[in-house]
C-alpha positions in Angstrom: -64.1 26.2 -33.0 -62.6 23.1 -31.5 -63.7 19.5 -31.4 -62.4 16.8 -29.1 -62.5 13.1 -30.0 -60.4 10.0 -30.2 -57.5 9.7 -32.7 -57.5 6.0 -33.4 -58.9 2.6 -32.5 -57.3 0.9 -29.5 -57.7 -2.2 -27.3 -56.5 -2.7 -23.7 -57.1 -5.4 -21.1 -56.7 -6.1 -17.4 -57.7 -8.7 -14.9 -59.7 -8.0 -11.7 -60.3 -11.0 -9.3 -59.9 -13.5 -12.2 -62.4 -11.6 -14.4 -60.8 -10.3 -17.6 -61.9 -6.9 -18.9 -61.1 -6.0 -22.5 -61.7 -2.3 -23.5 -62.0 -1.3 -27.1 -62.4 2.4 -28.1 -62.9 3.9 -31.5 -63.7 7.3 -33.1 -66.9 7.3 -35.1 -68.9 9.9 -37.0 -72.4 8.3 -37.1 -74.6 6.1 -35.0 -74.4 3.5 -37.7 -70.6 3.4 -37.4 -70.9 3.1 -33.6 -73.3 0.2 -33.9 -71.1 -1.4 -36.5 -68.0 -1.2 -34.2 -70.1 -2.7 -31.3 -71.2 -5.6 -33.5 -67.6 -6.2 -34.6 -66.4 -6.5 -31.0 -69.4 -8.7 -30.1 -68.4 -11.0 -33.0 -64.8 -11.0 -32.0 -65.6 -11.9 -28.4 -68.8 -13.9 -29.1 -67.9 -16.4 -26.3 -67.9 -13.6 -23.7 -71.0 -13.3 -21.5 -70.9 -9.5 -21.4 -70.1 -7.0 -24.2 -71.1 -3.7 -22.6 -70.8 -0.3 -24.3 -71.5 3.4 -24.5 -71.2 5.9 -27.3 -71.7 9.6 -27.7 -71.9 11.7 -30.9 -71.2 15.4 -31.4 -74.9 15.8 -32.3 -75.9 14.9 -28.8 -77.0 11.3 -29.3 -75.7 8.9 -26.6 -76.5 5.3 -25.9 -75.3 2.7 -23.4 -75.9 -1.0 -22.5 -75.1 -3.1 -19.4 -75.5 -6.2 -21.5 -76.7 -8.4 -18.7 -74.7 -6.9 -15.9 -76.6 -5.4 -12.9 -78.2 -2.1 -14.0 -75.9 0.9 -13.8 -72.7 -1.1 -13.2 -71.3 -1.1 -16.8 -72.9 1.2 -19.5 -73.2 4.2 -17.2 -69.6 4.1 -15.9 -68.4 3.8 -19.6 -70.5 6.7 -20.7 -69.3 8.8 -17.7 -65.7 8.2 -19.0 -66.7 9.8 -22.3 -68.5 12.7 -20.6 -65.8 13.4 -18.1 -63.1 13.1 -20.8 -64.9 15.9 -22.7 -64.8 14.1 -26.1 -67.5 13.0 -28.5 -67.9 11.0 -31.7 -66.6 8.0 -29.8 -67.7 4.5 -28.9 -66.2 2.3 -26.1 -67.0 -1.4 -25.7 -65.9 -3.3 -22.6 -65.9 -7.1 -22.8 -65.9 -9.2 -19.6 -64.9 -12.8 -19.2 -66.3 -13.8 -15.8 -63.6 -15.4 -13.6 -65.9 -17.0 -11.0 -65.5 -14.4 -8.2 -68.3 -11.8 -7.7 -67.0 -8.2 -7.8 -70.1 -6.6 -6.3 -71.8 -3.4 -7.5 -68.9 -1.1 -6.6 -66.3 -3.4 -7.9 -68.1 -3.7 -11.3 -68.5 0.1 -11.6 -64.8 0.6 -10.9 -63.6 -2.2 -13.2 -65.8 -1.0 -16.1 -64.8 2.6 -15.6 -61.1 1.7 -15.4 -61.3 -0.4 -18.6 -63.1 2.3 -20.5 -60.7 5.0 -19.3 -57.6 2.9 -20.2 -59.1 2.2 -23.7 -59.8 6.0 -24.3 -56.2 6.9 -23.2 -54.8 4.2 -25.5 -57.0 5.6 -28.4 -55.6 9.0 -27.5 -57.9 12.0 -26.8 -57.1 14.7 -29.3 -58.4 18.2 -30.0 -59.2 19.2 -33.5 -59.4 22.8 -34.6 -61.4 24.2 -37.5 -59.0 25.4 -40.2 -59.6 27.5 -43.3 -58.0 26.1 -46.4 -56.6 28.7 -48.7 -54.6 29.3 -51.9 -52.3 32.1 -53.0 -50.0 32.7 -55.9 -46.9 34.9 -55.4 -43.5 35.8 -56.8 -40.3 34.2 -55.6 -39.4 37.3 -53.7 -42.8 37.6 -52.0 -42.5 33.9 -51.1 -39.6 34.7 -48.8 -41.8 37.1 -46.9 -44.8 34.8 -46.7 -43.0 31.9 -44.9 -42.2 33.7 -41.6 -45.7 35.1 -41.5 -47.2 31.7 -42.1 -45.0 30.3 -39.3 -46.1 33.0 -36.9 -49.8 32.1 -37.6 -49.0 28.4 -37.2 -50.3 27.8 -40.7 -50.0 24.3 -42.3 -48.5 24.1 -45.7 -50.5 21.5 -47.7 -48.7 21.9 -51.0 -46.4 24.2 -52.9 -46.1 24.4 -56.7 -43.0 26.0 -58.2 -43.4 27.4 -61.7 -43.0 30.9 -63.2 -44.7 31.9 -59.9 -45.3 30.0 -56.7 -48.7 28.7 -55.7 -49.2 27.8 -52.1 -52.0 25.8 -50.6 -52.2 26.4 -46.9 -54.5 26.0 -43.9 -54.8 28.4 -41.0 -57.0 28.2 -37.9 -60.4 29.7 -38.9 -60.4 32.4 -36.3 -57.0 33.6 -37.5 -58.0 33.6 -41.2 -58.9 37.3 -41.6 -55.8 38.5 -39.7 -53.6 36.2 -41.8 -55.2 37.5 -45.0 -54.7 41.1 -44.0 -51.0 40.5 -43.1 -50.3 38.7 -46.4 -51.9 41.6 -48.2 -49.9 44.1 -46.2 -46.4 42.5 -46.6 -46.9 42.1 -50.3 -48.1 45.6 -50.9 -51.5 44.2 -52.1 -49.9 42.0 -54.7 -51.1 38.7 -53.2 -54.7 37.8 -52.8 -55.7 34.9 -50.6 -58.5 32.7 -51.8 -60.4 30.6 -49.3 -61.1 27.1 -50.7 -62.9 25.5 -47.8 -62.7 24.3 -44.2 -61.6 21.2 -42.3 -60.9 20.0 -38.8 -57.2 19.2 -38.0 -55.0 18.9 -35.0 
C-alpha cells in the first residue's frame, strides 16, 4: 500500500502583470487541520483581497474556494493541481495582491494553477509506503547473516541493542514482511523468530 502526499510546508510567490500571487502548501491529516492552515494564511495576509484555496483528504473529502474571484478561476485550478499531482492529505492556499491590471478568466486560471503547482513542488510530493515494524533477538553470529538479508529487502533499522544477545528493531515494507520473516527463519535454522509490533507509513 502506498500513500502520496506533501512532505513539508512551503511558500512561493511570483508576479503576473503586477499582481502578486503567493502560494502556500501544507500536508494535513484532517479537515480541521486544513481549515486551521487556511485561517493562518488568511491572518498572515489579512490585507490581501483574495485568499483562495483547495484541499483534498485521503478519505475523499475535498473543498475549494474562489474567495471573491470569478467562479472557477481560482479554487478549481488549485484543486486540479492536487488531483493531477495524485496526492492527498494536502491543502494549498493562493493569496493574490491585485496589481491593477485585469488578467481575464484564462489569465487567472493559469496564474492560480501555476502558483499552486509551484507551491506543491516546493513542499515536495513524496510517496509513503506501509511498513511492518518488527523485533528480533539473535546471537552475534546470526547478526552477521541478518544484515545482508535486511539490506536485500531494503529494511530500515530503527534501533539495535547490544547485550548478551542482539535485539533488532526493524521496519520492512508490509508486502515483503512474510518473505522477510521466512528468510530470517531459514538463514538462522529456525533460531530467530520475528515479532511484528505494528505498522507505519514511511518513505
